[in-house]
Biopython code that builds the backbone (N, CA, C, O; Angstrom):
import numpy as np
from Bio.PDB.StructureBuilder import StructureBuilder

atoms = [
    (1, "MET", "N", (14.075, 93.747, 66.063)),
    (1, "MET", "CA", (14.868, 94.935, 65.871)),
    (1, "MET", "C", (14.495, 95.685, 64.604)),
    (1, "MET", "O", (14.845, 96.858, 64.472)),
    (2, "SER", "N", (13.820, 95.073, 63.694)),
    (2, "SER", "CA", (13.488, 95.721, 62.430)),
    (2, "SER", "C", (12.436, 96.813, 62.596)),
    (2, "SER", "O", (12.222, 97.606, 61.680)),
    (3, "ASN", "N", (11.770, 96.865, 63.767)),
    (3, "ASN", "CA", (10.751, 97.885, 64.013)),
    (3, "ASN", "C", (11.308, 99.181, 64.554)),
    (3, "ASN", "O", (10.557, 100.132, 64.767)),
    (4, "ILE", "N", (12.621, 99.242, 64.783)),
    (4, "ILE", "CA", (13.246, 100.460, 65.313)),
    (4, "ILE", "C", (13.251, 101.511, 64.201)),
    (4, "ILE", "O", (13.706, 101.265, 63.083)),
    (5, "VAL", "N", (12.730, 102.691, 64.546)),
    (5, "VAL", "CA", (12.698, 103.793, 63.607)),
    (5, "VAL", "C", (13.950, 104.634, 63.815)),
    (5, "VAL", "O", (14.209, 105.117, 64.918)),
    (6, "ARG", "N", (14.713, 104.803, 62.763)),
    (6, "ARG", "CA", (15.936, 105.596, 62.816)),
    (6, "ARG", "C", (15.856, 106.741, 61.808)),
    (6, "ARG", "O", (15.297, 106.598, 60.721)),
    (7, "ASP", "N", (16.423, 107.870, 62.195)),
    (7, "ASP", "CA", (16.450, 109.025, 61.316)),
    (7, "ASP", "C", (17.819, 109.076, 60.630)),
    (7, "ASP", "O", (18.418, 110.147, 60.533)),
    (8, "SER", "N", (18.314, 107.941, 60.160)),
    (8, "SER", "CA", (19.676, 107.875, 59.640)),
    (8, "SER", "C", (19.923, 108.703, 58.417)),
    (8, "SER", "O", (21.069, 109.038, 58.115)),
    (9, "ASP", "N", (18.856, 109.049, 57.690)),
    (9, "ASP", "CA", (19.042, 109.861, 56.465)),
    (9, "ASP", "C", (19.071, 111.353, 56.777)),
    (9, "ASP", "O", (19.422, 112.156, 55.912)),
    (10, "VAL", "N", (18.713, 111.731, 57.984)),
    (10, "VAL", "CA", (18.653, 113.126, 58.373)),
    (10, "VAL", "C", (19.974, 113.544, 58.975)),
    (10, "VAL", "O", (20.458, 112.902, 59.907)),
    (11, "VAL", "N", (20.571, 114.614, 58.460)),
    (11, "VAL", "CA", (21.779, 115.203, 59.051)),
    (11, "VAL", "C", (21.512, 116.703, 59.227)),
    (11, "VAL", "O", (21.686, 117.493, 58.299)),
    (12, "GLU", "N", (21.088, 117.072, 60.427)),
    (12, "GLU", "CA", (20.751, 118.473, 60.718)),
    (12, "GLU", "C", (21.995, 119.367, 60.740)),
    (12, "GLU", "O", (21.899, 120.566, 60.478)),
    (13, "LEU", "N", (23.145, 118.796, 61.047)),
    (13, "LEU", "CA", (24.330, 119.619, 61.279)),
    (13, "LEU", "C", (24.878, 120.279, 60.014)),
    (13, "LEU", "O", (25.845, 121.037, 60.092)),
    (14, "THR", "N", (24.289, 120.009, 58.861)),
    (14, "THR", "CA", (24.716, 120.669, 57.634)),
    (14, "THR", "C", (24.208, 122.122, 57.588)),
    (14, "THR", "O", (24.660, 122.914, 56.761)),
    (15, "GLY", "N", (23.281, 122.458, 58.468)),
    (15, "GLY", "CA", (22.779, 123.818, 58.556)),
    (15, "GLY", "C", (22.812, 124.318, 59.987)),
    (15, "GLY", "O", (23.210, 123.588, 60.895)),
    (16, "PRO", "N", (22.390, 125.571, 60.194)),
    (16, "PRO", "CA", (22.388, 126.112, 61.561)),
    (16, "PRO", "C", (21.249, 125.523, 62.407)),
    (16, "PRO", "O", (20.289, 124.981, 61.859)),
    (17, "PRO", "N", (21.354, 125.627, 63.732)),
    (17, "PRO", "CA", (20.264, 125.125, 64.588)),
    (17, "PRO", "C", (18.966, 125.866, 64.292)),
    (17, "PRO", "O", (18.969, 127.054, 63.967)),
    (18, "ILE", "N", (17.876, 125.153, 64.410)),
    (18, "ILE", "CA", (16.540, 125.753, 64.209)),
    (18, "ILE", "C", (16.213, 126.722, 65.359)),
    (18, "ILE", "O", (15.659, 127.800, 65.143)),
    (19, "TYR", "N", (16.570, 126.308, 66.582)),
    (19, "TYR", "CA", (16.280, 127.111, 67.772)),
    (19, "TYR", "C", (17.569, 127.790, 68.242)),
    (19, "TYR", "O", (18.674, 127.302, 68.005)),
    (20, "ASN", "N", (17.392, 128.927, 68.913)),
    (20, "ASN", "CA", (18.517, 129.681, 69.460)),
    (20, "ASN", "C", (18.385, 129.783, 70.971)),
    (20, "ASN", "O", (17.326, 129.507, 71.534)),
    (21, "PHE", "N", (19.460, 130.179, 71.612)),
    (21, "PHE", "CA", (19.440, 130.375, 73.063)),
    (21, "PHE", "C", (18.334, 131.361, 73.424)),
    (21, "PHE", "O", (18.201, 132.411, 72.795)),
    (22, "GLY", "N", (17.554, 131.026, 74.421)),
    (22, "GLY", "CA", (16.488, 131.916, 74.877)),
    (22, "GLY", "C", (15.151, 131.706, 74.192)),
    (22, "GLY", "O", (14.147, 132.265, 74.635)),
    (23, "ASP", "N", (15.102, 130.903, 73.105)),
    (23, "ASP", "CA", (13.824, 130.662, 72.423)),
    (23, "ASP", "C", (12.881, 129.927, 73.372)),
    (23, "ASP", "O", (13.281, 129.010, 74.090)),
    (24, "LYS", "N", (11.617, 130.354, 73.357)),
    (24, "LYS", "CA", (10.601, 129.690, 74.173)),
    (24, "LYS", "C", (9.984, 128.591, 73.303)),
    (24, "LYS", "O", (9.577, 128.843, 72.170)),
    (25, "VAL", "N", (9.920, 127.374, 73.843)),
    (25, "VAL", "CA", (9.426, 126.230, 73.099)),
    (25, "VAL", "C", (8.443, 125.417, 73.948)),
    (25, "VAL", "O", (8.319, 125.624, 75.155)),
    (26, "ARG", "N", (7.759, 124.499, 73.290)),
    (26, "ARG", "CA", (6.758, 123.639, 73.922)),
    (26, "ARG", "C", (7.067, 122.181, 73.557)),
    (26, "ARG", "O", (7.411, 121.895, 72.410)),
    (27, "ALA", "N", (6.950, 121.266, 74.509)),
    (27, "ALA", "CA", (7.139, 119.856, 74.257)),
    (27, "ALA", "C", (5.968, 119.334, 73.441)),
    (27, "ALA", "O", (4.812, 119.546, 73.805)),
    (28, "ARG", "N", (6.266, 118.642, 72.325)),
    (28, "ARG", "CA", (5.207, 118.099, 71.478)),
    (28, "ARG", "C", (4.678, 116.770, 71.996)),
    (28, "ARG", "O", (3.621, 116.306, 71.570)),
    (29, "ARG", "N", (5.419, 116.161, 72.916)),
    (29, "ARG", "CA", (4.994, 114.901, 73.523)),
    (29, "ARG", "C", (5.549, 114.780, 74.924)),
    (29, "ARG", "O", (6.443, 115.535, 75.306)),
    (30, "THR", "N", (5.039, 113.854, 75.681)),
    (30, "THR", "CA", (5.560, 113.614, 77.026)),
    (30, "THR", "C", (6.923, 112.927, 76.915)),
    (30, "THR", "O", (7.085, 111.973, 76.153)),
    (31, "ILE", "N", (7.883, 113.410, 77.669)),
    (31, "ILE", "CA", (9.257, 112.856, 77.677)),
    (31, "ILE", "C", (9.488, 112.152, 78.995)),
    (31, "ILE", "O", (9.296, 112.728, 80.066)),
    (32, "ARG", "N", (9.905, 110.900, 78.906)),
    (32, "ARG", "CA", (10.212, 110.091, 80.092)),
    (32, "ARG", "C", (11.701, 109.780, 80.168)),
    (32, "ARG", "O", (12.407, 109.774, 79.159)),
    (33, "ASN", "N", (12.156, 109.524, 81.376)),
    (33, "ASN", "CA", (13.567, 109.209, 81.592)),
    (33, "ASN", "C", (13.878, 107.847, 80.962)),
    (33, "ASN", "O", (13.245, 106.839, 81.277)),
    (34, "ASP", "N", (14.866, 107.846, 80.067)),
    (34, "ASP", "CA", (15.281, 106.593, 79.431)),
    (34, "ASP", "C", (16.446, 105.947, 80.171)),
    (34, "ASP", "O", (17.034, 104.970, 79.708)),
    (35, "GLY", "N", (16.765, 106.520, 81.336)),
    (35, "GLY", "CA", (17.878, 106.018, 82.138)),
    (35, "GLY", "C", (19.070, 106.932, 82.099)),
    (35, "GLY", "O", (20.048, 106.683, 82.804)),
    (36, "THR", "N", (19.033, 107.982, 81.304)),
    (36, "THR", "CA", (20.166, 108.893, 81.196)),
    (36, "THR", "C", (20.026, 110.128, 82.061)),
    (36, "THR", "O", (20.961, 110.926, 82.142)),
    (37, "TYR", "N", (18.879, 110.312, 82.715)),
    (37, "TYR", "CA", (18.653, 111.473, 83.568)),
    (37, "TYR", "C", (18.919, 111.070, 85.007)),
    (37, "TYR", "O", (18.156, 110.310, 85.603)),
    (38, "ALA", "N", (19.996, 111.581, 85.552)),
    (38, "ALA", "CA", (20.383, 111.222, 86.938)),
    (38, "ALA", "C", (19.387, 111.713, 87.946)),
    (38, "ALA", "O", (18.857, 112.818, 87.831)),
    (39, "GLY", "N", (19.125, 110.867, 88.963)),
    (39, "GLY", "CA", (18.265, 111.240, 90.057)),
    (39, "GLY", "C", (16.802, 110.979, 89.811)),
    (39, "GLY", "O", (15.983, 111.263, 90.684)),
    (40, "LYS", "N", (16.438, 110.453, 88.667)),
    (40, "LYS", "CA", (15.035, 110.116, 88.361)),
    (40, "LYS", "C", (14.981, 108.622, 87.983)),
    (40, "LYS", "O", (15.937, 108.059, 87.449)),
    (41, "GLU", "N", (13.855, 108.023, 88.276)),
    (41, "GLU", "CA", (13.653, 106.629, 87.918)),
    (41, "GLU", "C", (13.421, 106.467, 86.423)),
    (41, "GLU", "O", (12.891, 107.371, 85.777)),
    (42, "ILE", "N", (13.805, 105.341, 85.873)),
    (42, "ILE", "CA", (13.540, 105.062, 84.469)),
    (42, "ILE", "C", (12.020, 105.056, 84.267)),
    (42, "ILE", "O", (11.291, 104.423, 85.031)),
    (43, "GLY", "N", (11.557, 105.750, 83.252)),
    (43, "GLY", "CA", (10.129, 105.874, 82.966)),
    (43, "GLY", "C", (9.463, 107.056, 83.629)),
    (43, "GLY", "O", (8.319, 107.369, 83.300)),
    (44, "GLU", "N", (10.129, 107.723, 84.547)),
    (44, "GLU", "CA", (9.548, 108.896, 85.229)),
    (44, "GLU", "C", (9.422, 110.041, 84.244)),
    (44, "GLU", "O", (10.313, 110.244, 83.419)),
    (45, "ILE", "N", (8.337, 110.790, 84.313)),
    (45, "ILE", "CA", (8.079, 111.887, 83.394)),
    (45, "ILE", "C", (9.037, 113.049, 83.696)),
    (45, "ILE", "O", (9.161, 113.493, 84.837)),
    (46, "LEU", "N", (9.704, 113.521, 82.647)),
    (46, "LEU", "CA", (10.620, 114.666, 82.747)),
    (46, "LEU", "C", (9.963, 115.938, 82.263)),
    (46, "LEU", "O", (10.197, 117.019, 82.805)),
    (47, "ALA", "N", (9.124, 115.801, 81.221)),
    (47, "ALA", "CA", (8.374, 116.950, 80.666)),
    (47, "ALA", "C", (7.072, 116.446, 80.100)),
    (47, "ALA", "O", (7.040, 115.456, 79.370)),
    (48, "LYS", "N", (6.000, 117.128, 80.437)),
    (48, "LYS", "CA", (4.669, 116.749, 79.964)),
    (48, "LYS", "C", (4.416, 117.350, 78.587)),
    (48, "LYS", "O", (4.936, 118.421, 78.274)),
    (49, "LYS", "N", (3.635, 116.682, 77.777)),
    (49, "LYS", "CA", (3.214, 117.240, 76.514)),
    (49, "LYS", "C", (2.573, 118.607, 76.755)),
    (49, "LYS", "O", (1.685, 118.743, 77.596)),
    (50, "GLY", "N", (3.030, 119.618, 76.009)),
    (50, "GLY", "CA", (2.514, 120.962, 76.167)),
    (50, "GLY", "C", (3.275, 121.834, 77.140)),
    (50, "GLY", "O", (3.062, 123.046, 77.186)),
    (51, "GLU", "N", (4.164, 121.234, 77.921)),
    (51, "GLU", "CA", (4.915, 122.002, 78.906)),
    (51, "GLU", "C", (5.875, 122.951, 78.204)),
    (51, "GLU", "O", (6.496, 122.577, 77.210)),
    (52, "GLU", "N", (6.006, 124.185, 78.712)),
    (52, "GLU", "CA", (6.826, 125.196, 78.087)),
    (52, "GLU", "C", (8.147, 125.378, 78.790)),
    (52, "GLU", "O", (8.268, 125.200, 80.002)),
    (53, "GLY", "N", (9.153, 125.746, 77.980)),
    (53, "GLY", "CA", (10.465, 125.970, 78.543)),
    (53, "GLY", "C", (11.297, 126.820, 77.595)),
    (53, "GLY", "O", (10.808, 127.292, 76.569)),
    (54, "TYR", "N", (12.562, 127.006, 77.955)),
    (54, "TYR", "CA", (13.480, 127.855, 77.169)),
    (54, "TYR", "C", (14.721, 127.085, 76.784)),
    (54, "TYR", "O", (15.196, 126.236, 77.538)),
    (55, "VAL", "N", (15.251, 127.386, 75.595)),
    (55, "VAL", "CA", (16.506, 126.770, 75.156)),
    (55, "VAL", "C", (17.649, 127.386, 75.954)),
    (55, "VAL", "O", (17.857, 128.599, 75.919)),
    (56, "VAL", "N", (18.394, 126.537, 76.680)),
    (56, "VAL", "CA", (19.500, 127.023, 77.493)),
    (56, "VAL", "C", (20.810, 126.400, 77.052)),
    (56, "VAL", "O", (21.872, 126.800, 77.530)),
    (57, "HIS", "N", (20.760, 125.436, 76.157)),
    (57, "HIS", "CA", (21.976, 124.783, 75.670)),
    (57, "HIS", "C", (21.697, 124.197, 74.283)),
    (57, "HIS", "O", (20.593, 123.735, 73.993)),
    (58, "ILE", "N", (22.724, 124.230, 73.442)),
    (58, "ILE", "CA", (22.625, 123.590, 72.118)),
    (58, "ILE", "C", (23.851, 122.716, 71.953)),
    (58, "ILE", "O", (24.984, 123.194, 72.001)),
    (59, "GLY", "N", (23.608, 121.424, 71.759)),
    (59, "GLY", "CA", (24.680, 120.471, 71.565)),
    (59, "GLY", "C", (24.403, 119.615, 70.327)),
    (59, "GLY", "O", (23.499, 119.905, 69.543)),
    (60, "THR", "N", (25.190, 118.568, 70.170)),
    (60, "THR", "CA", (24.978, 117.660, 69.035)),
    (60, "THR", "C", (24.957, 116.224, 69.538)),
    (60, "THR", "O", (25.398, 115.919, 70.646)),
    (61, "PHE", "N", (24.430, 115.357, 68.686)),
    (61, "PHE", "CA", (24.325, 113.921, 69.004)),
    (61, "PHE", "C", (24.626, 113.145, 67.749)),
    (61, "PHE", "O", (24.046, 113.389, 66.691)),
    (62, "LEU", "N", (25.563, 112.185, 67.881)),
    (62, "LEU", "CA", (25.942, 111.291, 66.772)),
    (62, "LEU", "C", (26.392, 112.016, 65.518)),
    (62, "LEU", "O", (26.243, 111.480, 64.419)),
    (63, "GLN", "N", (26.930, 113.201, 65.643)),
    (63, "GLN", "CA", (27.376, 114.010, 64.534)),
    (63, "GLN", "C", (26.282, 114.141, 63.474)),
    (63, "GLN", "O", (26.547, 114.216, 62.274)),
    (64, "GLN", "N", (25.046, 114.166, 63.968)),
    (64, "GLN", "CA", (23.878, 114.141, 63.057)),
    (64, "GLN", "C", (22.790, 115.122, 63.459)),
    (64, "GLN", "O", (22.222, 115.801, 62.604)),
    (65, "PHE", "N", (22.493, 115.205, 64.755)),
    (65, "PHE", "CA", (21.378, 115.988, 65.226)),
    (65, "PHE", "C", (21.830, 117.096, 66.181)),
    (65, "PHE", "O", (22.832, 116.967, 66.886)),
    (66, "TYR", "N", (21.057, 118.191, 66.182)),
    (66, "TYR", "CA", (21.185, 119.163, 67.255)),
    (66, "TYR", "C", (20.341, 118.653, 68.414)),
    (66, "TYR", "O", (19.231, 118.159, 68.219)),
    (67, "ILE", "N", (20.870, 118.776, 69.597)),
    (67, "ILE", "CA", (20.117, 118.471, 70.825)),
    (67, "ILE", "C", (19.996, 119.767, 71.595)),
    (67, "ILE", "O", (20.994, 120.420, 71.899)),
    (68, "TYR", "N", (18.759, 120.134, 71.909)),
    (68, "TYR", "CA", (18.476, 121.386, 72.601)),
    (68, "TYR", "C", (18.222, 121.096, 74.063)),
    (68, "TYR", "O", (17.345, 120.305, 74.408)),
    (69, "GLY", "N", (19.003, 121.748, 74.928)),
    (69, "GLY", "CA", (18.793, 121.648, 76.362)),
    (69, "GLY", "C", (17.662, 122.610, 76.724)),
    (69, "GLY", "O", (17.810, 123.826, 76.603)),
    (70, "ILE", "N", (16.541, 122.061, 77.164)),
    (70, "ILE", "CA", (15.372, 122.884, 77.481)),
    (70, "ILE", "C", (15.158, 122.911, 78.978)),
    (70, "ILE", "O", (15.057, 121.867, 79.623)),
    (71, "GLU", "N", (15.089, 124.109, 79.525)),
    (71, "GLU", "CA", (14.771, 124.323, 80.946)),
    (71, "GLU", "C", (13.251, 124.486, 81.051)),
    (71, "GLU", "O", (12.696, 125.511, 80.657)),
    (72, "PHE", "N", (12.590, 123.454, 81.590)),
    (72, "PHE", "CA", (11.141, 123.503, 81.706)),
    (72, "PHE", "C", (10.734, 124.190, 83.018)),
    (72, "PHE", "O", (11.250, 123.863, 84.086)),
    (73, "MET", "N", (9.836, 125.111, 82.922)),
    (73, "MET", "CA", (9.442, 125.962, 84.069)),
    (73, "MET", "C", (8.611, 125.153, 85.065)),
    (73, "MET", "O", (8.878, 125.205, 86.266)),
    (74, "GLU", "N", (7.631, 124.422, 84.599)),
    (74, "GLU", "CA", (6.688, 123.720, 85.502)),
    (74, "GLU", "C", (7.413, 122.628, 86.310)),
    (74, "GLU", "O", (7.280, 122.568, 87.532)),
    (75, "SER", "N", (8.170, 121.778, 85.631)),
    (75, "SER", "CA", (8.808, 120.662, 86.313)),
    (75, "SER", "C", (10.159, 121.013, 86.913)),
    (75, "SER", "O", (10.629, 120.348, 87.837)),
    (76, "GLY", "N", (10.793, 122.079, 86.374)),
    (76, "GLY", "CA", (12.110, 122.473, 86.815)),
    (76, "GLY", "C", (13.236, 121.597, 86.255)),
    (76, "GLY", "O", (14.395, 121.742, 86.643)),
    (77, "ASN", "N", (12.885, 120.695, 85.348)),
    (77, "ASN", "CA", (13.872, 119.805, 84.726)),
    (77, "ASN", "C", (14.527, 120.461, 83.523)),
    (77, "ASN", "O", (13.911, 121.263, 82.822)),
    (78, "ARG", "N", (15.762, 120.113, 83.300)),
    (78, "ARG", "CA", (16.509, 120.511, 82.085)),
    (78, "ARG", "C", (16.660, 119.229, 81.288)),
    (78, "ARG", "O", (17.315, 118.289, 81.737)),
    (79, "VAL", "N", (16.052, 119.184, 80.094)),
    (79, "VAL", "CA", (15.969, 117.988, 79.295)),
    (79, "VAL", "C", (16.540, 118.240, 77.907)),
    (79, "VAL", "O", (16.260, 119.272, 77.297)),
    (80, "GLY", "N", (17.348, 117.295, 77.399)),
    (80, "GLY", "CA", (17.860, 117.352, 76.049)),
    (80, "GLY", "C", (16.853, 116.777, 75.080)),
    (80, "GLY", "O", (16.394, 115.648, 75.252)),
    (81, "MET", "N", (16.498, 117.566, 74.037)),
    (81, "MET", "CA", (15.464, 117.140, 73.121)),
    (81, "MET", "C", (15.849, 117.431, 71.676)),
    (81, "MET", "O", (16.589, 118.373, 71.394)),
    (82, "LYS", "N", (15.335, 116.604, 70.761)),
    (82, "LYS", "CA", (15.519, 116.818, 69.338)),
    (82, "LYS", "C", (14.499, 117.839, 68.816)),
    (82, "LYS", "O", (13.480, 118.112, 69.450)),
    (83, "ARG", "N", (14.806, 118.382, 67.659)),
    (83, "ARG", "CA", (13.941, 119.379, 67.008)),
    (83, "ARG", "C", (12.506, 118.869, 66.867)),
    (83, "ARG", "O", (11.554, 119.607, 67.124)),
    (84, "LYS", "N", (12.350, 117.589, 66.453)),
    (84, "LYS", "CA", (11.023, 117.074, 66.164)),
    (84, "LYS", "C", (10.187, 116.878, 67.445)),
    (84, "LYS", "O", (8.982, 116.638, 67.368)),
    (85, "GLU", "N", (10.822, 116.979, 68.601)),
    (85, "GLU", "CA", (10.101, 116.846, 69.873)),
    (85, "GLU", "C", (9.643, 118.186, 70.430)),
    (85, "GLU", "O", (9.035, 118.253, 71.498)),
    (86, "LEU", "N", (9.948, 119.270, 69.682)),
    (86, "LEU", "CA", (9.660, 120.621, 70.138)),
    (86, "LEU", "C", (8.841, 121.415, 69.125)),
    (86, "LEU", "O", (8.860, 121.124, 67.929)),
    (87, "GLU", "N", (8.128, 122.416, 69.618)),
    (87, "GLU", "CA", (7.506, 123.380, 68.723)),
    (87, "GLU", "C", (7.765, 124.771, 69.279)),
    (87, "GLU", "O", (7.758, 124.969, 70.494)),
    (88, "PRO", "N", (7.996, 125.742, 68.386)),
    (88, "PRO", "CA", (8.322, 127.078, 68.862)),
    (88, "PRO", "C", (7.123, 127.819, 69.457)),
    (88, "PRO", "O", (5.983, 127.624, 69.036)),
    (89, "ILE", "N", (7.403, 128.666, 70.439)),
    (89, "ILE", "CA", (6.366, 129.557, 70.978)),
    (89, "ILE", "C", (6.741, 130.976, 70.588)),
    (89, "ILE", "O", (5.949, 131.691, 69.974)),
    (90, "GLN", "N", (7.954, 131.380, 70.949)),
    (90, "GLN", "CA", (8.449, 132.708, 70.596)),
    (90, "GLN", "C", (9.953, 132.686, 70.794)),
    (90, "GLN", "O", (10.482, 131.847, 71.523)),
    (91, "SER", "N", (10.634, 133.614, 70.140)),
    (91, "SER", "CA", (12.078, 133.683, 70.299)),
    (91, "SER", "C", (12.448, 134.883, 71.166)),
    (91, "SER", "O", (11.629, 135.771, 71.404)),
    (92, "LEU", "N", (13.689, 134.894, 71.630)),
    (92, "LEU", "CA", (14.179, 135.999, 72.441)),
    (92, "LEU", "C", (14.121, 137.319, 71.664)),
    (92, "LEU", "O", (13.877, 138.377, 72.245)),
    (93, "GLU", "N", (14.347, 137.248, 70.338)),
    (93, "GLU", "CA", (14.306, 138.463, 69.506)),
    (93, "GLU", "C", (12.904, 139.075, 69.535)),
    (93, "GLU", "O", (12.766, 140.298, 69.511)),
    (94, "ASP", "N", (11.856, 138.233, 69.586)),
    (94, "ASP", "CA", (10.479, 138.747, 69.640)),
    (94, "ASP", "C", (10.273, 139.573, 70.888)),
    (94, "ASP", "O", (9.541, 140.561, 70.845)),
    (95, "ASP", "N", (10.890, 139.209, 72.003)),
    (95, "ASP", "CA", (10.723, 139.925, 73.270)),
    (95, "ASP", "C", (11.457, 141.268, 73.213)),
    (95, "ASP", "O", (11.108, 142.175, 73.969)),
    (96, "MET", "N", (12.434, 141.421, 72.368)),
    (96, "MET", "CA", (13.219, 142.648, 72.320)),
    (96, "MET", "C", (12.374, 143.848, 71.901)),
    (96, "MET", "O", (12.713, 144.984, 72.232)),
    (97, "ASP", "N", (11.284, 143.613, 71.180)),
    (97, "ASP", "CA", (10.441, 144.703, 70.709)),
    (97, "ASP", "C", (9.460, 145.188, 71.767)),
    (97, "ASP", "O", (8.829, 146.232, 71.602)),
    (98, "LEU", "N", (9.333, 144.431, 72.852)),
    (98, "LEU", "CA", (8.397, 144.808, 73.906)),
    (98, "LEU", "C", (9.035, 145.840, 74.835)),
    (98, "LEU", "O", (10.218, 145.733, 75.157)),
    (99, "PRO", "N", (8.248, 146.855, 75.274)),
    (99, "PRO", "CA", (8.833, 147.813, 76.226)),
    (99, "PRO", "C", (9.056, 147.144, 77.565)),
    (99, "PRO", "O", (8.358, 146.202, 77.939)),
    (100, "LEU", "N", (10.049, 147.655, 78.279)),
    (100, "LEU", "CA", (10.317, 147.160, 79.615)),
    (100, "LEU", "C", (9.238, 147.610, 80.564)),
    (100, "LEU", "O", (8.664, 148.680, 80.361)),
    (101, "PRO", "N", (8.930, 146.836, 81.602)),
    (101, "PRO", "CA", (7.872, 147.240, 82.557)),
    (101, "PRO", "C", (8.213, 148.598, 83.165)),
    (101, "PRO", "O", (9.363, 148.872, 83.509)),
    (102, "GLY", "N", (7.205, 149.429, 83.287)),
    (102, "GLY", "CA", (7.373, 150.724, 83.897)),
    (102, "GLY", "C", (7.882, 151.811, 82.972)),
    (102, "GLY", "O", (8.093, 152.952, 83.383)),
    (103, "ARG", "N", (8.075, 151.437, 81.711)),
    (103, "ARG", "CA", (8.569, 152.415, 80.712)),
    (103, "ARG", "C", (7.518, 152.602, 79.621)),
    (103, "ARG", "O", (6.785, 151.669, 79.290)),
    (104, "GLN", "N", (7.451, 153.767, 79.086)),
    (104, "GLN", "CA", (6.534, 154.076, 78.004)),
    (104, "GLN", "C", (7.176, 153.674, 76.670)),
    (104, "GLN", "O", (8.376, 153.860, 76.465)),
    (105, "ALA", "N", (6.361, 153.126, 75.774)),
    (105, "ALA", "CA", (6.869, 152.705, 74.449)),
    (105, "ALA", "C", (6.964, 153.863, 73.520)),
    (105, "ALA", "O", (7.370, 153.699, 72.369)),
]
sb = StructureBuilder()
sb.init_structure("model")
sb.init_model(0)
sb.init_chain("A")
sb.init_seg("    ")
for serial, (resi, resn, name, xyz) in enumerate(atoms, 1):
    if name == "N":
        sb.init_residue(resn, " ", resi, " ")
    sb.init_atom(name, np.array(xyz, "f"), 0.0, 1.0, " ", f" {name:<3s}", serial, name[0])
structure = sb.get_structure()
């Protein structure tokens, strides 16, 4: 049990979430079902490393971490992930500056 890595010194909830609703993110590693994802076998891949998705939910875990619900486009899975498991691609605010299709900028 001494080999278990814990982030016990980290308390993210003292500040705002790093990601916001609608932010586009990428999985930094492959995520497998640890038994908490209904309808999938334990060990089954939920999101592949590099798979892209959008933040659709922001929750907390152990009064310590933000957990981001990510809707992955390729797999269609919605997976709860920690900040360190994600990397940003772009935020919803970045898209606001783009003209709508069929309209002149």
